[in-house]
C-alpha positions as CSV (number, residue, x, y, z in Angstrom):
1,M,-11.5,-14.4,9.1
2,I,-9.5,-11.9,7.5
3,T,-10.4,-10.5,3.8
4,K,-8.1,-9.3,0.7
5,E,-11.3,-6.2,0.7
6,Q,-10.2,-5.4,4.3
7,V,-7.2,-4.3,3.6
8,I,-7.6,-3.0,0.5
9,E,-10.4,-0.5,2.8
10,V,-7.5,0.0,4.9
11,L,-4.8,1.0,2.4
12,K,-7.4,3.0,0.1
13,K,-6.9,5.4,3.6
14,I,-3.2,5.7,3.5
15,Y,-1.6,8.4,1.3
16,D,1.7,9.7,0.3
17,P,2.4,13.1,1.6
18,E,3.7,14.2,-1.3
19,I,0.3,12.9,-3.6
20,P,-3.0,13.3,-3.5
21,V,-3.3,9.7,-3.8
22,D,-4.0,6.9,-1.0
23,I,-1.6,3.9,-1.5
24,W,-3.8,1.5,-3.0
25,E,-4.7,3.4,-6.3
26,L,-1.2,4.7,-6.9
27,G,-0.1,1.1,-7.0
28,L,2.1,0.8,-4.1
29,I,1.2,-2.7,-3.6
30,Y,2.0,-5.1,-5.4
31,D,0.7,-8.6,-2.8
32,I,-1.5,-8.6,0.3
33,D,-1.0,-12.3,1.3
34,I,-3.3,-13.7,4.3
35,K,-2.7,-16.8,6.0
36,G,-5.4,-17.4,8.9
37,D,-5.3,-14.4,10.8
38,D,-1.6,-13.3,10.2
39,V,-1.1,-10.5,6.7
40,T,1.9,-10.1,4.3
41,I,2.4,-7.3,1.6
42,L,4.7,-6.3,-0.6
43,M,4.8,-3.0,-1.4
44,T,6.9,-0.6,-3.0
45,V,7.6,4.2,-3.2
46,T,7.8,5.5,-5.9
47,A,11.8,6.1,-6.2
48,P,14.3,4.0,-3.8
49,N,14.9,7.6,-2.4
50,C,12.4,8.6,-1.7
51,P,11.9,10.3,2.1
52,I,9.0,8.3,2.9
53,A,10.6,4.5,2.1
54,E,11.4,4.2,6.0
55,T,8.0,5.2,7.3
56,L,5.2,4.3,5.0
57,P,5.6,0.8,5.1
58,V,5.8,1.4,9.2
59,D,2.2,3.1,8.9
60,V,0.9,0.2,6.1
61,R,2.3,-2.3,9.3
62,N,0.3,-0.2,12.2
63,D,-2.7,0.6,10.1
64,V,-3.1,-2.9,9.2
65,S,-2.8,-4.4,12.4
66,K,-5.9,-2.4,13.6
67,I,-7.8,-4.3,11.6
68,E,-10.3,-7.0,14.3
69,G,-8.8,-9.9,14.2
70,V,-5.4,-9.6,12.3
71,G,-2.0,-11.1,13.6
72,N,1.4,-10.8,12.6
73,V,1.3,-8.6,10.0
74,V,4.6,-7.9,7.7
75,V,5.4,-5.6,4.9
76,N,8.3,-5.8,3.3
77,L,9.6,-2.7,1.1
78,T,10.6,-3.6,-2.8
79,F,12.1,-2.0,-5.5
80,D,11.4,-5.2,-8.3
81,P,10.2,-4.4,-10.4
82,P,10.3,-0.4,-10.1
83,W,7.0,1.5,-9.6
84,D,6.4,3.8,-12.6
85,M,3.3,5.7,-13.7
86,S,1.7,2.8,-15.7
87,R,0.5,1.5,-11.9
88,L,-1.6,4.1,-11.2
89,S,-5.7,3.0,-11.1
90,E,-7.9,5.4,-13.6
91,A,-8.8,7.0,-10.5
92,A,-5.5,7.9,-9.8
93,Q,-4.9,9.3,-12.8
94,L,-8.2,11.2,-12.6
95,E,-7.3,12.5,-9.3
96,L,-4.5,13.9,-10.4
97,G,-5.8,15.3,-13.9
98,W,-3.8,13.2,-16.5
99,M,-6.7,11.7,-17.8
């Protein structure tokens, strides 16, 4: 059985190439839904015109697919609500020197 914690562990290893913080701590992941061995992730990027908007969801899908026992992985990109800095975790704020 796949757990949310396993998925989060993988997401914490994926970094936005422009910001030295992983996508989980950046608050780019809005939802993780696990049904059986299938995983659906709802995520965003920091701005709609962000150059990684096309590649980052593919990286997320590919990396989460490598978890043992995972079946189908669907990554949906949304801009509602739009990402803003309030979504940064305390760890991300510390890493960026904002705390």
